C-alpha positions as CSV (number, residue, x, y, z in Angstrom):
1,Q,-0.5,-19.7,-3.3
2,V,-0.3,-16.0,-3.3
3,Q,1.2,-14.3,0.0
4,L,1.8,-10.7,0.4
5,V,3.7,-9.4,3.7
6,E,3.2,-5.9,4.7
7,S,6.0,-4.2,6.8
8,G,7.2,-0.8,8.2
9,G,3.9,0.5,9.9
10,G,4.1,2.4,13.0
11,L,3.5,5.3,15.3
12,V,4.7,8.6,13.6
13,Q,4.1,12.4,14.8
14,P,2.2,14.6,12.4
15,G,4.3,15.7,9.8
16,G,6.3,12.7,9.7
17,S,7.3,9.9,7.3
18,L,6.8,6.2,7.0
19,R,7.8,3.8,3.9
20,L,5.6,0.6,4.2
21,S,7.0,-2.3,2.2
22,C,4.9,-5.6,0.8
23,A,6.9,-8.4,-0.2
24,A,5.1,-10.8,-2.7
25,S,5.4,-14.5,-3.1
26,G,3.8,-17.1,-5.1
27,I,3.0,-15.2,-8.0
28,T,4.6,-13.7,-11.3
29,F,5.1,-10.4,-9.8
30,T,5.3,-8.5,-13.4
31,R,1.7,-9.7,-14.4
32,Y,0.2,-8.0,-11.1
33,I,-1.0,-4.4,-10.5
34,M,0.2,-3.9,-6.7
35,G,-1.7,-1.4,-4.7
36,W,-2.5,-0.5,-1.3
37,F,-5.8,0.0,0.7
38,R,-6.4,1.0,4.2
39,Q,-9.3,0.9,6.7
40,T,-10.5,2.7,9.9
41,P,-12.8,1.2,12.3
42,G,-16.2,1.2,11.5
43,N,-15.4,1.9,8.0
44,Q,-14.9,0.0,4.6
45,R,-11.3,-0.4,3.1
46,E,-10.7,2.5,0.8
47,F,-8.2,2.5,-2.0
48,V,-5.0,4.4,-1.5
49,A,-2.7,3.9,-4.5
50,S,-1.8,1.4,-7.2
51,I,1.1,0.6,-9.6
52,T,0.7,-1.4,-12.8
53,P,3.5,-3.6,-14.1
54,T,4.7,-0.8,-16.5
55,G,4.8,1.9,-13.6
56,R,1.4,3.9,-14.2
57,R,0.4,5.2,-10.6
58,D,-3.2,6.2,-9.4
59,Y,-3.7,7.7,-6.2
60,V,-6.9,8.6,-4.1
61,E,-7.0,12.6,-4.0
62,A,-6.4,12.8,-0.3
63,V,-2.6,11.3,-0.7
64,K,-1.8,12.4,-4.2
65,D,0.8,15.0,-3.2
66,R,2.3,13.5,0.0
67,F,2.3,9.6,-1.0
68,T,4.5,8.0,-3.7
69,I,4.0,4.3,-4.6
70,S,6.8,2.2,-6.1
71,R,7.8,-1.4,-7.1
72,D,11.0,-3.2,-7.2
73,N,10.4,-6.1,-10.0
74,A,13.5,-7.7,-9.0
75,K,12.6,-8.1,-5.2
76,S,9.0,-8.7,-5.9
77,T,8.0,-5.9,-3.4
78,V,5.9,-2.7,-3.5
79,Y,6.5,0.1,-1.5
80,L,4.3,3.1,-0.2
81,Q,6.5,6.2,0.7
82,M,4.5,8.5,3.1
83,R,5.2,12.1,3.7
84,S,3.7,14.9,5.6
85,L,1.4,12.3,7.6
86,Q,-1.7,13.4,9.2
87,A,-4.1,12.0,11.9
88,E,-6.3,11.2,9.3
89,D,-3.9,9.1,7.5
90,T,-4.1,6.6,10.8
91,A,-5.3,3.1,9.6
92,I,-4.5,-0.3,8.7
93,Y,-2.7,-0.3,5.7
94,Y,-3.3,-3.5,3.2
95,C,-1.2,-4.7,0.4
96,T,-3.1,-6.0,-2.5
97,A,-2.1,-7.7,-5.8
98,R,-4.5,-7.8,-8.9
99,I,-3.3,-9.9,-12.1
100,T,-4.0,-7.5,-14.8
101,T,-6.7,-9.9,-16.8
102,T,-8.9,-10.0,-13.6
103,N,-10.7,-7.9,-10.9
104,S,-10.1,-10.2,-7.9
105,L,-7.8,-8.8,-5.3
106,N,-5.4,-10.7,-2.9
107,W,-4.7,-9.3,0.2
108,G,-2.0,-9.0,2.7
109,Q,-2.7,-9.1,6.6
110,G,-2.1,-5.6,7.2
111,T,0.1,-3.1,9.1
112,Q,-0.9,-0.4,11.5
113,V,0.0,3.0,10.8
114,T,-0.6,5.6,13.7
115,V,-0.2,9.4,13.3
116,S,-0.3,11.0,16.8
117,V,1.5,13.5,19.0
């Protein structure tokens, strides 16, 4: 059974930084594309970033120069380093895992990120 556990969310001032972590279990981590989505009230979840088992990264344009996704295969963990945070980044951030041969996503429970003075 796939389990994704996010941590690292919280309250940060505009311009600040946070690092989210997502620990995966129940999967062969090196076979999965790992990613992050986010959701604000009343809106659909939107893609933020992903990283393949070989390290290829993709980002939504809005975060491309501020966020960095990385993975530690030995720890079965994916990270999202967020810098220069803005109020518009306030959302619940969800970790995802997708085996490379399907389009089916597994989801974590989410972690709240709030950017406010």
